[in-house]
mmCIF file as gemmi writes it, N, C-alpha and C atoms, coordinates in Angstrom:
data_model
loop_
_atom_site.group_PDB
_atom_site.id
_atom_site.type_symbol
_atom_site.label_atom_id
_atom_site.label_alt_id
_atom_site.label_comp_id
_atom_site.label_asym_id
_atom_site.label_entity_id
_atom_site.label_seq_id
_atom_site.pdbx_PDB_ins_code
_atom_site.Cartn_x
_atom_site.Cartn_y
_atom_site.Cartn_z
_atom_site.occupancy
_atom_site.B_iso_or_equiv
_atom_site.pdbx_formal_charge
_atom_site.auth_seq_id
_atom_site.auth_asym_id
_atom_site.pdbx_PDB_model_num
ATOM 1 N N . MET Axp A 1 ? -19.699 -8.217 -71.296 1 0 ? 1 A 1
ATOM 2 C CA . MET Axp A 1 ? -20.441 -7.377 -70.566 1 0 ? 1 A 1
ATOM 3 C C . MET Axp A 1 ? -19.564 -6.389 -69.646 1 0 ? 1 A 1
ATOM 4 N N . HIS Axp A 2 ? -20.056 -5.183 -69.693 1 0 ? 2 A 1
ATOM 5 C CA . HIS Axp A 2 ? -19.36 -4 -68.751 1 0 ? 2 A 1
ATOM 6 C C . HIS Axp A 2 ? -20.01 -3.954 -67.387 1 0 ? 2 A 1
ATOM 7 N N . VAL Axp A 3 ? -19.336 -3.841 -66.235 1 0 ? 3 A 1
ATOM 8 C CA . VAL Axp A 3 ? -19.881 -3.672 -65.209 1 0 ? 3 A 1
ATOM 9 C C . VAL Axp A 3 ? -19.321 -2.398 -64.55 1 0 ? 3 A 1
ATOM 10 N N . CYS Axp A 4 ? -20.201 -1.474 -64.034 1 0 ? 4 A 1
ATOM 11 C CA . CYS Axp A 4 ? -19.903 -0.274 -63.339 1 0 ? 4 A 1
ATOM 12 C C . CYS Axp A 4 ? -19.807 -0.423 -61.84 1 0 ? 4 A 1
ATOM 13 N N . VAL Axp A 5 ? -18.762 0.053 -61.361 1 0 ? 5 A 1
ATOM 14 C CA . VAL Axp A 5 ? -18.542 0.139 -59.894 1 0 ? 5 A 1
ATOM 15 C C . VAL Axp A 5 ? -18.373 1.636 -59.503 1 0 ? 5 A 1
ATOM 16 N N . PHE Axp A 6 ? -19.24 1.874 -58.398 1 0 ? 6 A 1
ATOM 17 C CA . PHE Axp A 6 ? -19.071 3.336 -57.94 1 0 ? 6 A 1
ATOM 18 C C . PHE Axp A 6 ? -18.442 3.2 -56.619 1 0 ? 6 A 1
ATOM 19 N N . ASP Axp A 7 ? -17.592 4.229 -56.37 1 0 ? 7 A 1
ATOM 20 C CA . ASP Axp A 7 ? -17.034 4.468 -54.923 1 0 ? 7 A 1
ATOM 21 C C . ASP Axp A 7 ? -17.144 5.803 -54.574 1 0 ? 7 A 1
ATOM 22 N N . GLN Axp A 8 ? -17.474 5.984 -53.292 1 0 ? 8 A 1
ATOM 23 C CA . GLN Axp A 8 ? -17.558 7.367 -52.682 1 0 ? 8 A 1
ATOM 24 C C . GLN Axp A 8 ? -16.315 7.544 -51.82 1 0 ? 8 A 1
ATOM 25 N N . ILE Axp A 9 ? -15.639 8.735 -52.109 1 0 ? 9 A 1
ATOM 26 C CA . ILE Axp A 9 ? -14.416 9.147 -51.305 1 0 ? 9 A 1
ATOM 27 C C . ILE Axp A 9 ? -14.898 10.168 -50.302 1 0 ? 9 A 1
ATOM 28 N N . ASP Axp A 10 ? -14.747 10.058 -48.974 1 0 ? 10 A 1
ATOM 29 C CA . ASP Axp A 10 ? -15.061 11.085 -48.002 1 0 ? 10 A 1
ATOM 30 C C . ASP Axp A 10 ? -13.766 11.662 -47.657 1 0 ? 10 A 1
ATOM 31 N N . ILE Axp A 11 ? -13.59 12.824 -47.955 1 0 ? 11 A 1
ATOM 32 C CA . ILE Axp A 11 ? -12.461 13.545 -47.563 1 0 ? 11 A 1
ATOM 33 C C . ILE Axp A 11 ? -12.77 14.416 -46.193 1 0 ? 11 A 1
ATOM 34 N N . ALA Axp A 12 ? -11.792 14.15 -45.207 1 0 ? 12 A 1
ATOM 35 C CA . ALA Axp A 12 ? -12.111 14.944 -43.973 1 0 ? 12 A 1
ATOM 36 C C . ALA Axp A 12 ? -11.839 16.491 -44.066 1 0 ? 12 A 1
ATOM 37 N N . ASP Axp A 13 ? -12.368 17.112 -43.19 1 0 ? 13 A 1
ATOM 38 C CA . ASP Axp A 13 ? -12.067 18.501 -43.284 1 0 ? 13 A 1
ATOM 39 C C . ASP Axp A 13 ? -10.658 19.058 -43.177 1 0 ? 13 A 1
ATOM 40 N N . ASN Axp A 14 ? -9.862 18.268 -42.541 1 0 ? 14 A 1
ATOM 41 C CA . ASN Axp A 14 ? -8.555 18.535 -42.354 1 0 ? 14 A 1
ATOM 42 C C . ASN Axp A 14 ? -7.619 17.986 -43.541 1 0 ? 14 A 1
ATOM 43 N N . GLU Axp A 15 ? -8.141 17.457 -44.499 1 0 ? 15 A 1
ATOM 44 C CA . GLU Axp A 15 ? -7.463 16.679 -45.425 1 0 ? 15 A 1
ATOM 45 C C . GLU Axp A 15 ? -7.56 17.574 -46.844 1 0 ? 15 A 1
ATOM 46 N N . GLU Axp A 16 ? -6.445 17.555 -47.514 1 0 ? 16 A 1
ATOM 47 C CA . GLU Axp A 16 ? -6.429 18.354 -48.936 1 0 ? 16 A 1
ATOM 48 C C . GLU Axp A 16 ? -5.813 17.536 -49.925 1 0 ? 16 A 1
ATOM 49 N N . ILE Axp A 17 ? -6.475 17.524 -51.096 1 0 ? 17 A 1
ATOM 50 C CA . ILE Axp A 17 ? -5.923 16.798 -52.319 1 0 ? 17 A 1
ATOM 51 C C . ILE Axp A 17 ? -4.596 17.53 -52.615 1 0 ? 17 A 1
ATOM 52 N N . ILE Axp A 18 ? -3.45 16.799 -52.78 1 0 ? 18 A 1
ATOM 53 C CA . ILE Axp A 18 ? -2.303 17.327 -53.079 1 0 ? 18 A 1
ATOM 54 C C . ILE Axp A 18 ? -1.761 16.781 -54.542 1 0 ? 18 A 1
ATOM 55 N N . LYS Axp A 19 ? -2.42 15.671 -54.981 1 0 ? 19 A 1
ATOM 56 C CA . LYS Axp A 19 ? -1.974 15.168 -56.431 1 0 ? 19 A 1
ATOM 57 C C . LYS Axp A 19 ? -3.124 14.25 -56.939 1 0 ? 19 A 1
ATOM 58 N N . ILE Axp A 20 ? -3.261 14.471 -58.193 1 0 ? 20 A 1
ATOM 59 C CA . ILE Axp A 20 ? -4.181 13.677 -58.925 1 0 ? 20 A 1
ATOM 60 C C . ILE Axp A 20 ? -3.421 12.99 -60.023 1 0 ? 20 A 1
ATOM 61 N N . SER Axp A 21 ? -3.481 11.607 -60.226 1 0 ? 21 A 1
ATOM 62 C CA . SER Axp A 21 ? -2.835 10.917 -61.091 1 0 ? 21 A 1
ATOM 63 C C . SER Axp A 21 ? -3.352 9.797 -61.723 1 0 ? 21 A 1
ATOM 64 N N . GLY Axp A 22 ? -2.98 9.22 -62.703 1 0 ? 22 A 1
ATOM 65 C CA . GLY Axp A 22 ? -3.72 8.104 -63.415 1 0 ? 22 A 1
ATOM 66 C C . GLY Axp A 22 ? -3.038 7.529 -64.629 1 0 ? 22 A 1
ATOM 67 N N . LYS Axp A 23 ? -4.006 7.1 -65.491 1 0 ? 23 A 1
ATOM 68 C CA . LYS Axp A 23 ? -3.477 6.659 -66.824 1 0 ? 23 A 1
ATOM 69 C C . LYS Axp A 23 ? -4.435 6.959 -67.849 1 0 ? 23 A 1
ATOM 70 N N . VAL Axp A 24 ? -4.035 7.328 -69.069 1 0 ? 24 A 1
ATOM 71 C CA . VAL Axp A 24 ? -5.03 7.651 -70.172 1 0 ? 24 A 1
ATOM 72 C C . VAL Axp A 24 ? -4.525 6.487 -71.144 1 0 ? 24 A 1
ATOM 73 N N . GLY Axp A 25 ? -5.688 5.954 -71.637 1 0 ? 25 A 1
ATOM 74 C CA . GLY Axp A 25 ? -5.417 4.803 -72.611 1 0 ? 25 A 1
ATOM 75 C C . GLY Axp A 25 ? -6.605 4.782 -73.705 1 0 ? 25 A 1
ATOM 76 N N . THR Axp A 26 ? -6.645 3.741 -74.484 1 0 ? 26 A 1
ATOM 77 C CA . THR Axp A 26 ? -7.648 3.658 -75.582 1 0 ? 26 A 1
ATOM 78 C C . THR Axp A 26 ? -8.494 2.322 -75.312 1 0 ? 26 A 1
ATOM 79 N N . PHE Axp A 27 ? -9.739 2.506 -75.398 1 0 ? 27 A 1
ATOM 80 C CA . PHE Axp A 27 ? -10.641 1.355 -75.267 1 0 ? 27 A 1
ATOM 81 C C . PHE Axp A 27 ? -11.784 1.577 -76.306 1 0 ? 27 A 1
ATOM 82 N N . GLU Axp A 28 ? -11.918 0.417 -77.072 1 0 ? 28 A 1
ATOM 83 C CA . GLU Axp A 28 ? -13.045 0.627 -78.096 1 0 ? 28 A 1
ATOM 84 C C . GLU Axp A 28 ? -12.849 1.87 -79.137 1 0 ? 28 A 1
ATOM 85 N N . ASN Axp A 29 ? -11.515 2.035 -79.483 1 0 ? 29 A 1
ATOM 86 C CA . ASN Axp A 29 ? -11.067 3.178 -80.228 1 0 ? 29 A 1
ATOM 87 C C . ASN Axp A 29 ? -11.478 4.528 -79.763 1 0 ? 29 A 1
ATOM 88 N N . LYS Axp A 30 ? -11.62 4.641 -78.388 1 0 ? 30 A 1
ATOM 89 C CA . LYS Axp A 30 ? -11.77 5.942 -77.728 1 0 ? 30 A 1
ATOM 90 C C . LYS Axp A 30 ? -10.615 6.15 -76.62 1 0 ? 30 A 1
ATOM 91 N N . THR Axp A 31 ? -10.276 7.468 -76.731 1 0 ? 31 A 1
ATOM 92 C CA . THR Axp A 31 ? -9.316 7.818 -75.631 1 0 ? 31 A 1
ATOM 93 C C . THR Axp A 31 ? -9.899 8.198 -74.371 1 0 ? 31 A 1
ATOM 94 N N . LEU Axp A 32 ? -9.594 7.543 -73.283 1 0 ? 32 A 1
ATOM 95 C CA . LEU Axp A 32 ? -10.315 7.918 -71.935 1 0 ? 32 A 1
ATOM 96 C C . LEU Axp A 32 ? -9.356 7.589 -70.851 1 0 ? 32 A 1
ATOM 97 N N . ILE Axp A 33 ? -9.737 8.035 -69.627 1 0 ? 33 A 1
ATOM 98 C CA . ILE Axp A 33 ? -9.027 7.821 -68.464 1 0 ? 33 A 1
ATOM 99 C C . ILE Axp A 33 ? -9.304 6.415 -68.117 1 0 ? 33 A 1
ATOM 100 N N . THR Axp A 34 ? -8.103 5.598 -67.923 1 0 ? 34 A 1
ATOM 101 C CA . THR Axp A 34 ? -8.329 4.198 -67.603 1 0 ? 34 A 1
ATOM 102 C C . THR Axp A 34 ? -8.015 4.021 -66.272 1 0 ? 34 A 1
ATOM 103 N N . GLN Axp A 35 ? -7.391 4.969 -65.464 1 0 ? 35 A 1
ATOM 104 C CA . GLN Axp A 35 ? -7.069 4.702 -64.164 1 0 ? 35 A 1
ATOM 105 C C . GLN Axp A 35 ? -6.96 6.056 -63.405 1 0 ? 35 A 1
ATOM 106 N N . LEU Axp A 36 ? -7.495 6.169 -62.143 1 0 ? 36 A 1
ATOM 107 C CA . LEU Axp A 36 ? -7.441 7.423 -61.379 1 0 ? 36 A 1
ATOM 108 C C . LEU Axp A 36 ? -7.071 7.234 -60.028 1 0 ? 36 A 1
ATOM 109 N N . THR Axp A 37 ? -6.136 8.097 -59.558 1 0 ? 37 A 1
ATOM 110 C CA . THR Axp A 37 ? -5.656 8.084 -58.076 1 0 ? 37 A 1
ATOM 111 C C . THR Axp A 37 ? -5.741 9.427 -57.508 1 0 ? 37 A 1
ATOM 112 N N . LEU Axp A 38 ? -6.219 9.599 -56.298 1 0 ? 38 A 1
ATOM 113 C CA . LEU Axp A 38 ? -6.29 10.93 -55.636 1 0 ? 38 A 1
ATOM 114 C C . LEU Axp A 38 ? -5.362 10.662 -54.306 1 0 ? 38 A 1
ATOM 115 N N . MET Axp A 39 ? -4.413 11.727 -54.257 1 0 ? 39 A 1
ATOM 116 C CA . MET Axp A 39 ? -3.539 11.64 -53.133 1 0 ? 39 A 1
ATOM 117 C C . MET Axp A 39 ? -3.839 12.768 -52.161 1 0 ? 39 A 1
ATOM 118 N N . THR Axp A 40 ? -4.053 12.615 -50.895 1 0 ? 40 A 1
ATOM 119 C CA . THR Axp A 40 ? -4.239 13.747 -50.058 1 0 ? 40 A 1
ATOM 120 C C . THR Axp A 40 ? -3.02 13.837 -49.113 1 0 ? 40 A 1
ATOM 121 N N . ASN Axp A 41 ? -2.927 14.814 -48.173 1 0 ? 41 A 1
ATOM 122 C CA . ASN Axp A 41 ? -1.952 14.955 -47.211 1 0 ? 41 A 1
ATOM 123 C C . ASN Axp A 41 ? -2.017 13.894 -46.158 1 0 ? 41 A 1
ATOM 124 N N . LYS Axp A 42 ? -3.176 13.095 -46.287 1 0 ? 42 A 1
ATOM 125 C CA . LYS Axp A 42 ? -3.465 12.126 -45.109 1 0 ? 42 A 1
ATOM 126 C C . LYS Axp A 42 ? -3.394 10.57 -45.746 1 0 ? 42 A 1
ATOM 127 N N . HIS Axp A 43 ? -4.094 10.486 -46.903 1 0 ? 43 A 1
ATOM 128 C CA . HIS Axp A 43 ? -4.271 9.122 -47.551 1 0 ? 43 A 1
ATOM 129 C C . HIS Axp A 43 ? -4.05 9.246 -49.038 1 0 ? 43 A 1
ATOM 130 N N . THR Axp A 44 ? -3.932 7.932 -49.555 1 0 ? 44 A 1
ATOM 131 C CA . THR Axp A 44 ? -4.154 7.726 -51.043 1 0 ? 44 A 1
ATOM 132 C C . THR Axp A 44 ? -5.427 6.94 -51.388 1 0 ? 44 A 1
ATOM 133 N N . TYR Axp A 45 ? -6.157 7.551 -52.304 1 0 ? 45 A 1
ATOM 134 C CA . TYR Axp A 45 ? -7.374 6.769 -52.679 1 0 ? 45 A 1
ATOM 135 C C . TYR Axp A 45 ? -7.155 6.179 -54.153 1 0 ? 45 A 1
ATOM 136 N N . GLY Axp A 46 ? -7.301 5.007 -54.307 1 0 ? 46 A 1
ATOM 137 C CA . GLY Axp A 46 ? -7.078 4.292 -55.6 1 0 ? 46 A 1
ATOM 138 C C . GLY Axp A 46 ? -5.768 3.55 -55.49 1 0 ? 46 A 1
ATOM 139 N N . PRO Axp A 47 ? -5.518 3.111 -56.704 1 0 ? 47 A 1
ATOM 140 C CA . PRO Axp A 47 ? -5.92 3.417 -57.928 1 0 ? 47 A 1
ATOM 141 C C . PRO Axp A 47 ? -7.337 2.807 -58.338 1 0 ? 47 A 1
ATOM 142 N N . TYR Axp A 48 ? -8.065 3.539 -58.983 1 0 ? 48 A 1
ATOM 143 C CA . TYR Axp A 48 ? -9.462 3.039 -59.597 1 0 ? 48 A 1
ATOM 144 C C . TYR Axp A 48 ? -9.317 2.821 -60.97 1 0 ? 48 A 1
ATOM 145 N N . GLY Axp A 49 ? -9.739 1.783 -61.555 1 0 ? 49 A 1
ATOM 146 C CA . GLY Axp A 49 ? -9.649 1.393 -62.945 1 0 ? 49 A 1
ATOM 147 C C . GLY Axp A 49 ? -8.719 0.358 -63.344 1 0 ? 49 A 1
ATOM 148 N N . THR Axp A 50 ? -8.125 0.367 -64.492 1 0 ? 50 A 1
ATOM 149 C CA . THR Axp A 50 ? -7.453 -0.714 -65.078 1 0 ? 50 A 1
ATOM 150 C C . THR Axp A 50 ? -5.773 -0.203 -65.069 1 0 ? 50 A 1
ATOM 151 N N . ASN Axp A 51 ? -5.004 -0.987 -65.363 1 0 ? 51 A 1
ATOM 152 C CA . ASN Axp A 51 ? -3.486 -0.647 -65.311 1 0 ? 51 A 1
ATOM 153 C C . ASN Axp A 51 ? -2.898 -0.146 -66.67 1 0 ? 51 A 1
ATOM 154 N N . GLY Axp A 52 ? -3.751 -0.211 -67.782 1 0 ? 52 A 1
ATOM 155 C CA . GLY Axp A 52 ? -3.18 0.038 -69.085 1 0 ? 52 A 1
ATOM 156 C C . GLY Axp A 52 ? -3.31 1.475 -69.353 1 0 ? 52 A 1
ATOM 157 N N . GLY Axp A 53 ? -2.212 2.049 -70.178 1 0 ? 53 A 1
ATOM 158 C CA . GLY Axp A 53 ? -2.145 3.315 -70.722 1 0 ? 53 A 1
ATOM 159 C C . GLY Axp A 53 ? -0.959 4.235 -70.275 1 0 ? 53 A 1
ATOM 160 N N . THR Axp A 54 ? -0.983 5.462 -70.605 1 0 ? 54 A 1
ATOM 161 C CA . THR Axp A 54 ? 0.119 6.258 -70.365 1 0 ? 54 A 1
ATOM 162 C C . THR Axp A 54 ? -0.231 7.132 -69.04 1 0 ? 54 A 1
ATOM 163 N N . ASP Axp A 55 ? 0.94 7.171 -68.202 1 0 ? 55 A 1
ATOM 164 C CA . ASP Axp A 55 ? 0.716 7.843 -67.058 1 0 ? 55 A 1
ATOM 165 C C . ASP Axp A 55 ? 0.474 9.283 -67.158 1 0 ? 55 A 1
ATOM 166 N N . PHE Axp A 56 ? -0.261 9.878 -66.199 1 0 ? 56 A 1
ATOM 167 C CA . PHE Axp A 56 ? -0.35 11.332 -65.946 1 0 ? 56 A 1
ATOM 168 C C . PHE Axp A 56 ? -0.332 11.604 -64.588 1 0 ? 56 A 1
ATOM 169 N N . SER Axp A 57 ? 0.224 12.84 -64.239 1 0 ? 57 A 1
ATOM 170 C CA . SER Axp A 57 ? 0.253 13.419 -62.867 1 0 ? 57 A 1
ATOM 171 C C . SER Axp A 57 ? 0.003 14.867 -62.768 1 0 ? 57 A 1
ATOM 172 N N . PHE Axp A 58 ? -0.897 15.245 -61.98 1 0 ? 58 A 1
ATOM 173 C CA . PHE Axp A 58 ? -1.221 16.685 -61.711 1 0 ? 58 A 1
ATOM 174 C C . PHE Axp A 58 ? -1.007 17.053 -60.089 1 0 ? 58 A 1
ATOM 175 N N . PRO Axp A 59 ? 0.302 17.401 -59.944 1 0 ? 59 A 1
ATOM 176 C CA . PRO Axp A 59 ? 0.428 17.845 -58.56 1 0 ? 59 A 1
ATOM 177 C C . PRO Axp A 59 ? -0.318 19.242 -58.189 1 0 ? 59 A 1
ATOM 178 N N . ILE Axp A 60 ? -0.817 19.358 -57.093 1 0 ? 60 A 1
ATOM 179 C CA . ILE Axp A 60 ? -1.449 20.644 -56.92 1 0 ? 60 A 1
ATOM 180 C C . ILE Axp A 60 ? -0.41 21.527 -56.07 1 0 ? 60 A 1
ATOM 181 N N . ALA Axp A 61 ? 0.276 22.303 -56.744 1 0 ? 61 A 1
ATOM 182 C CA . ALA Axp A 61 ? 1.483 23.08 -56.194 1 0 ? 61 A 1
ATOM 183 C C . ALA Axp A 61 ? 0.924 24.395 -55.453 1 0 ? 61 A 1
ATOM 184 N N . LYS Axp A 62 ? -0.147 24.949 -55.994 1 0 ? 62 A 1
ATOM 185 C CA . LYS Axp A 62 ? -0.774 26.235 -55.293 1 0 ? 62 A 1
ATOM 186 C C . LYS Axp A 62 ? -2.285 26.043 -55.39 1 0 ? 62 A 1
ATOM 187 N N . GLY Axp A 63 ? -2.838 26.43 -54.27 1 0 ? 63 A 1
ATOM 188 C CA . GLY Axp A 63 ? -4.232 26.501 -54.176 1 0 ? 63 A 1
ATOM 189 C C . GLY Axp A 63 ? -4.851 25.265 -53.448 1 0 ? 63 A 1
ATOM 190 N N . LYS Axp A 64 ? -6.242 25.218 -53.426 1 0 ? 64 A 1
ATOM 191 C CA . LYS Axp A 64 ? -6.769 24.025 -52.849 1 0 ? 64 A 1
ATOM 192 C C . LYS Axp A 64 ? -8.023 23.582 -53.645 1 0 ? 64 A 1
ATOM 193 N N . VAL Axp A 65 ? -8.169 22.291 -54.022 1 0 ? 65 A 1
ATOM 194 C CA . VAL Axp A 65 ? -9.081 21.819 -54.687 1 0 ? 65 A 1
ATOM 195 C C . VAL Axp A 65 ? -10.392 21.827 -53.997 1 0 ? 65 A 1
ATOM 196 N N . ILE Axp A 66 ? -11.524 22.484 -54.767 1 0 ? 66 A 1
ATOM 197 C CA . ILE Axp A 66 ? -12.69 22.802 -54.148 1 0 ? 66 A 1
ATOM 198 C C . ILE Axp A 66 ? -13.888 22.369 -55.07 1 0 ? 66 A 1
ATOM 199 N N . GLY Axp A 67 ? -13.416 21.645 -56.103 1 0 ? 67 A 1
ATOM 200 C CA . GLY Axp A 67 ? -14.456 20.907 -56.998 1 0 ? 67 A 1
ATOM 201 C C . GLY Axp A 67 ? -13.737 20.154 -58.258 1 0 ? 67 A 1
ATOM 202 N N . PHE Axp A 68 ? -14.506 19.406 -58.852 1 0 ? 68 A 1
ATOM 203 C CA . PHE Axp A 68 ? -14.229 18.616 -60.069 1 0 ? 68 A 1
ATOM 204 C C . PHE Axp A 68 ? -15.262 18.871 -61.108 1 0 ? 68 A 1
ATOM 205 N N . PHE Axp A 69 ? -14.721 18.805 -62.429 1 0 ? 69 A 1
ATOM 206 C CA . PHE Axp A 69 ? -15.588 18.767 -63.611 1 0 ? 69 A 1
ATOM 207 C C . PHE Axp A 69 ? -15.125 17.74 -64.495 1 0 ? 69 A 1
ATOM 208 N N . GLY Axp A 70 ? -15.746 17.248 -65.5 1 0 ? 70 A 1
ATOM 209 C CA . GLY Axp A 70 ? -15.246 16.354 -66.469 1 0 ? 70 A 1
ATOM 210 C C . GLY Axp A 70 ? -16.245 15.981 -67.58 1 0 ? 70 A 1
ATOM 211 N N . ARG Axp A 71 ? -16.058 15.023 -68.286 1 0 ? 71 A 1
ATOM 212 C CA . ARG Axp A 71 ? -16.815 14.647 -69.404 1 0 ? 71 A 1
ATOM 213 C C . ARG Axp A 71 ? -16.835 13.17 -69.344 1 0 ? 71 A 1
ATOM 214 N N . TYR Axp A 72 ? -17.981 12.436 -69.78 1 0 ? 72 A 1
ATOM 215 C CA . TYR Axp A 72 ? -17.996 11.147 -69.709 1 0 ? 72 A 1
ATOM 216 C C . TYR Axp A 72 ? -19.327 10.76 -70.541 1 0 ? 72 A 1
ATOM 217 N N . GLY Axp A 73 ? -19.263 9.473 -71.149 1 0 ? 73 A 1
ATOM 218 C CA . GLY Axp A 73 ? -20.275 8.934 -71.877 1 0 ? 73 A 1
ATOM 219 C C . GLY Axp A 73 ? -20.433 7.584 -71.032 1 0 ? 73 A 1
ATOM 220 N N . ALA Axp A 74 ? -19.998 6.591 -71.821 1 0 ? 74 A 1
ATOM 221 C CA . ALA Axp A 74 ? -20.018 5.324 -71.194 1 0 ? 74 A 1
ATOM 222 C C . ALA Axp A 74 ? -18.729 5.197 -70.289 1 0 ? 74 A 1
ATOM 223 N N . TYR Axp A 75 ? -17.789 6.009 -70.518 1 0 ? 75 A 1
ATOM 224 C CA . TYR Axp A 75 ? -16.613 6.023 -69.754 1 0 ? 75 A 1
ATOM 225 C C . TYR Axp A 75 ? -16.04 7.444 -69.528 1 0 ? 75 A 1
ATOM 226 N N . LEU Axp A 76 ? -15.131 7.551 -68.497 1 0 ? 76 A 1
ATOM 227 C CA . LEU Axp A 76 ? -14.657 8.94 -68.063 1 0 ? 76 A 1
ATOM 228 C C . LEU Axp A 76 ? -13.615 9.225 -69.246 1 0 ? 76 A 1
ATOM 229 N N . ASP Axp A 77 ? -13.95 10.321 -69.973 1 0 ? 77 A 1
ATOM 230 C CA . ASP Axp A 77 ? -13.171 10.933 -71.2 1 0 ? 77 A 1
ATOM 231 C C . ASP Axp A 77 ? -12.244 11.928 -70.694 1 0 ? 77 A 1
ATOM 232 N N . ALA Axp A 78 ? -12.568 12.765 -69.594 1 0 ? 78 A 1
ATOM 233 C CA . ALA Axp A 78 ? -11.801 13.935 -69.094 1 0 ? 78 A 1
ATOM 234 C C . ALA Axp A 78 ? -12.132 14.346 -67.619 1 0 ? 78 A 1
ATOM 235 N N . ILE Axp A 79 ? -11.163 14.763 -67 1 0 ? 79 A 1
ATOM 236 C CA . ILE Axp A 79 ? -11.357 15.177 -65.6 1 0 ? 79 A 1
ATOM 237 C C . ILE Axp A 79 ? -10.607 16.481 -65.367 1 0 ? 79 A 1
ATOM 238 N N . GLY Axp A 80 ? -11.147 17.457 -64.664 1 0 ? 80 A 1
ATOM 239 C CA . GLY Axp A 80 ? -10.414 18.735 -64.332 1 0 ? 80 A 1
ATOM 240 C C . GLY Axp A 80 ? -10.765 19.211 -62.789 1 0 ? 80 A 1
ATOM 241 N N . VAL Axp A 81 ? -10.026 20.028 -62.306 1 0 ? 81 A 1
ATOM 242 C CA . VAL Axp A 81 ? -10.297 20.44 -60.953 1 0 ? 81 A 1
ATOM 243 C C . VAL Axp A 81 ? -10.533 21.994 -61.042 1 0 ? 81 A 1
ATOM 244 N N . VAL Axp A 82 ? -11.271 22.471 -59.931 1 0 ? 82 A 1
ATOM 245 C CA . VAL Axp A 82 ? -11.405 23.802 -59.698 1 0 ? 82 A 1
ATOM 246 C C . VAL Axp A 82 ? -10.628 24.096 -58.351 1 0 ? 82 A 1
ATOM 247 N N . LEU Axp A 83 ? -9.677 25.049 -58.436 1 0 ? 83 A 1
ATOM 248 C CA . LEU Axp A 83 ? -8.83 25.388 -57.411 1 0 ? 83 A 1
ATOM 249 C C . LEU Axp A 83 ? -9.164 26.848 -56.76 1 0 ? 83 A 1
ATOM 250 N N . SER Axp A 84 ? -9.059 26.99 -55.445 1 0 ? 84 A 1
ATOM 251 C CA . SER Axp A 84 ? -9.238 28.308 -54.909 1 0 ? 84 A 1
ATOM 252 C C . SER Axp A 84 ? -7.782 28.725 -54.389 1 0 ? 84 A 1
ATOM 253 N N . PRO Axp A 85 ? -7.613 29.976 -54.348 1 0 ? 85 A 1
ATOM 254 C CA . PRO Axp A 85 ? -6.269 30.4 -54.036 1 0 ? 85 A 1
ATOM 255 C C . PRO Axp A 85 ? -5.745 30.029 -52.613 1 0 ? 85 A 1
């Protein structure tokens, strides 16, 4: 049985995401994001998910995160960010 857990992250007005990291792995013969962490200038949120997989890291060197997009079915397959200058 698979259990879904949903968390809401409330980021303060004076808080900015400075890095997105996590792990990419395989589950049921599908490549997916197995773990996700959001780091801001104030806090670290996560890690959410499991510990298996290959590390990835996306530091936000320029711009500000103003949105997210992604792809999912039963699991999170992809995630991206929308940046403003």
